[in-house]
Each structure stands twice: as structure tokens, then as C-alpha cells.
C-alpha positions as CSV (number, residue, x, y, z in Angstrom):
1,M,-0.8,145.4,254.8
2,G,1.5,147.6,252.6
3,T,2.5,149.8,255.5
4,A,3.3,146.8,257.6
5,I,5.4,145.2,254.8
6,Y,7.3,148.4,254.2
7,T,8.0,148.9,258.0
8,L,8.9,145.3,258.6
9,V,11.3,145.3,255.7
10,I,12.9,148.7,255.8
11,F,13.4,149.4,259.5
12,P,15.3,146.1,260.3
13,I,17.4,146.2,257.1
14,T,18.2,149.9,257.7
15,A,19.3,149.2,261.3
16,I,21.2,146.1,260.6
17,W,23.0,147.5,257.5
18,H,23.9,150.9,259.0
19,V,24.4,150.2,262.7
20,L,25.4,146.5,262.9
21,V,27.2,145.5,259.7
22,F,28.7,148.7,258.3
23,Q,28.7,151.1,261.3
24,E,32.5,151.5,261.3
25,L,32.7,152.1,257.6
26,Y,29.8,154.7,257.7
27,T,31.6,156.4,260.6
28,E,34.9,156.5,258.7
29,L,33.0,157.9,255.6
30,G,31.6,160.7,257.8
31,Y,27.9,159.5,257.6
32,F,27.7,159.2,261.4
33,K,29.0,162.3,263.2
34,E,27.8,161.5,266.7
35,K,26.4,158.5,268.6
36,E,22.9,157.8,267.4
37,T,20.2,158.4,270.1
38,V,17.0,156.5,270.9
39,L,15.1,159.6,269.8
40,A,16.8,159.4,266.4
41,A,15.7,155.7,266.1
42,A,12.2,156.6,267.1
43,A,12.0,159.4,264.6
44,G,13.3,157.1,262.0
45,L,10.6,154.5,262.8
46,V,7.9,157.2,262.6
47,N,9.3,158.4,259.2
48,I,9.3,154.8,257.9
49,L,5.6,154.3,259.0
50,V,4.6,157.5,257.2
51,Q,6.5,156.5,254.1
52,G,5.0,153.0,254.2
53,F,1.5,154.4,254.4
54,V,2.0,156.8,251.5
55,L,3.7,154.1,249.3
56,A,1.0,151.6,250.2
57,A,-1.7,154.1,249.1
58,L,0.2,154.8,245.8
59,F,0.7,151.1,245.1
60,L,-3.0,150.3,245.7
61,R,-3.9,152.8,243.1
62,T,-1.4,152.0,240.4
63,H,-2.2,149.7,237.5
64,F,0.5,150.4,235.0
65,F,3.1,148.3,236.9
66,G,1.2,145.1,236.5
67,T,0.7,142.5,239.2
68,G,2.6,139.9,241.1
69,F,6.4,139.9,241.5
70,S,6.9,141.9,238.3
71,G,4.5,144.7,239.3
72,G,5.9,144.9,242.8
73,L,9.5,145.1,241.6
74,K,8.7,147.7,239.0
75,F,7.0,149.9,241.6
76,A,9.8,149.4,244.1
77,G,12.4,150.1,241.4
78,L,10.8,153.5,240.6
79,V,10.3,154.3,244.3
80,G,13.9,153.2,245.1
81,A,15.3,155.4,242.4
82,F,13.4,158.3,243.7
83,Y,14.6,157.7,247.3
84,F,18.1,157.2,246.1
85,S,18.1,160.6,244.4
86,V,16.5,162.3,247.4
87,Q,18.5,160.6,250.2
88,V,21.9,159.6,248.8
89,I,22.6,162.2,246.1
90,N,21.2,165.0,248.2
91,F,23.2,163.8,251.3
92,V,26.5,163.7,249.3
93,V,25.9,167.3,248.1
94,R,25.1,168.7,251.5
95,K,27.6,166.8,253.8
96,E,31.3,166.1,253.7
97,I,31.9,162.4,252.9
98,S,35.4,161.1,252.8
99,D,34.9,158.8,249.9
100,V,31.9,159.6,247.8
101,T,32.2,156.7,245.4
102,I,32.3,154.1,248.2
103,F,29.4,155.8,250.0
104,V,27.2,156.0,246.8
105,L,28.0,152.3,245.9
106,L,27.3,151.1,249.5
107,E,24.0,153.0,249.6
108,A,23.1,151.8,246.1
109,V,23.5,148.1,247.1
110,Y,21.6,148.7,250.3
111,M,18.7,150.4,248.6
112,A,18.5,147.8,245.8
113,F,18.5,145.1,248.4
114,Q,15.8,146.6,250.6
115,F,13.5,147.8,247.8
116,G,13.9,144.5,246.0
117,I,12.6,142.6,249.0
118,Y,9.9,145.2,249.5
119,G,8.8,145.0,245.9
120,L,8.7,141.2,245.9
121,L,6.5,141.2,249.1
122,M,4.2,143.9,247.8
123,G,3.8,142.0,244.6
124,V,2.8,138.9,246.4
125,F,0.7,140.2,249.3
126,V,-0.9,143.5,248.0
127,K,-3.0,143.7,244.9
128,P,-3.4,147.1,243.2
129,R,-7.0,148.3,242.6
130,H,-7.6,148.6,238.9
131,V,-9.4,151.9,238.2
């Protein structure tokens, strides 16, 4: 269930945010260098499935976040902060972005939105095992 929640939240939000709503801005910022391919989208989906599986396994085994909305949001907040540091900050350091501040703020809002929804749904539908 946790893998499905992650995949059904993250993949559509990622596609809509980056490709439909803000594609022009991301292109101007230098995030998109070339036209995205079907292979890139397929690889992204596989990546999201693997992440979803790993995060679901972790969530099921955590008890220090609590349960319900609060527990789901705490877990997602920690995971989102980790992903932000790995994906956004690392990307800015490695790639040339025309406006780092705009890029970082845009990605921060995007990640807060997607991980907020993910955390709420995990808190409602997935119950951690108390060990």
C-alpha cells in the first residue's frame, strides 16, 4: 500500500509540476537541457517505484513518529528534507542554474507539497508496526 501511495502521489505531481506547469521556467533556469524522452520518464517511474518500496518498508518499521496524520507528516518531513538535500542542493552544486534562489524556492515548494500529501495519505492508510 505504501509503495502505491508514493507512486500515485509522486509521479503525477512530478510530471505535472515540472513538465506541464513550470516547464518553461525550468528550461529558462537550465534544469532541462534537452527534450525529455520516453526512456527518461520510464526510468523516473522505476526510480519512484523503488523509492516507494524502500520508504514504505521504513515507515512500517518506525514507531517514533507516532500514528495518523501527525506520524505520516513527521515521517514525510524527515524524508522530504533528506530528498531535498540529495536532489536539489546536490543538483545546484553540480549543474549551472541561471537563478539558484528561484530554483531552490520552486523545488522547496514542490517537495513540501508532494511530501505533505504523501505524509497525510501514509498516516491515514498505512499503520506502522510497533516493535
